[in-house]
C-alpha positions in Angstrom: 6.9 13.4 -30.0 6.5 16.9 -28.6 8.1 18.4 -31.7 5.8 16.5 -34.0 2.7 17.5 -32.0 3.9 21.1 -31.9 4.5 21.1 -35.7 1.2 19.5 -36.3 -0.7 22.0 -34.2 1.1 25.0 -35.8 0.6 23.6 -39.3 -3.1 23.1 -38.7 -3.5 26.5 -37.2 -1.5 28.2 -39.9 -3.5 26.5 -42.7 -6.7 27.4 -41.0 -5.8 31.0 -40.6 -4.8 31.3 -44.2 -8.1 29.9 -45.4 -10.3 31.7 -42.9 -11.5 34.9 -44.4 -14.4 35.8 -42.1 -14.4 36.9 -38.5 -16.3 33.9 -37.1 -13.9 31.4 -38.6 -10.9 33.3 -37.3 -12.5 33.4 -33.8 -13.1 29.7 -34.0 -9.5 29.0 -35.1 -8.1 31.2 -32.2 -10.3 29.3 -29.7 -9.1 26.0 -31.1 -5.5 27.2 -30.9 -5.8 28.2 -27.3 -7.4 24.8 -26.4 -4.6 22.9 -28.2 -2.0 25.0 -26.5 -3.6 24.3 -23.1 -3.6 20.6 -23.8 -0.1 20.6 -25.0 1.1 22.5 -21.9 -0.7 20.1 -19.7 1.0 17.1 -21.4 4.4 18.7 -21.0 3.8 19.6 -17.4 2.8 15.9 -16.7 6.0 14.7 -18.3 8.1 17.2 -16.3 6.4 16.2 -13.1 7.0 12.5 -13.8 10.7 13.2 -14.5 11.0 15.2 -11.2 9.4 12.4 -9.2 11.8 9.9 -10.7 14.8 12.2 -10.0 13.7 12.5 -6.4 13.4 8.7 -6.0 16.9 8.3 -7.5 18.3 10.9 -5.1 16.7 9.2 -2.1 18.0 5.9 -3.2 21.5 7.3 -3.6 21.4 8.9 -0.2 20.4 5.6 1.5 23.2 3.8 -0.4 25.7 6.4 0.8 24.5 6.0 4.4 24.8 2.2 4.2 28.4 2.5 2.8 29.3 5.0 5.5 28.0 2.7 8.3 29.8 -0.4 6.9 33.0 1.5 6.5 32.8 2.7 10.1 32.1 -0.8 11.3 35.1 -2.1 9.4 37.3 0.7 10.8 36.2 -0.2 14.4 37.1 -3.8 13.8 40.5 -2.9 12.5 41.1 -0.7 15.5 40.2 -3.5 17.8 42.5 -5.9 16.0 45.3 -3.3 16.2 44.9 -2.9 20.0 45.0 -6.6 20.5 48.2 -6.9 18.4 50.0 -4.3 20.6 
């Protein structure tokens, strides 16, 4: 989607620049170009932020799962040690 939007913006701006022969029109095209670029950058930044938040949630979930596994394995090890002591 980003590639399509970028191509669309560049095509519109390029076509407008080719047809604009006076100063006012070129100024208007530049202003529009800057506005479109700002909107596009904002959209990309929002997508990156969402991806970073999702990554952070996954990381926290994985850490919690690892802690749970470590606790359960320690409990199992302690039980095995108790059984081994009783067997002696």
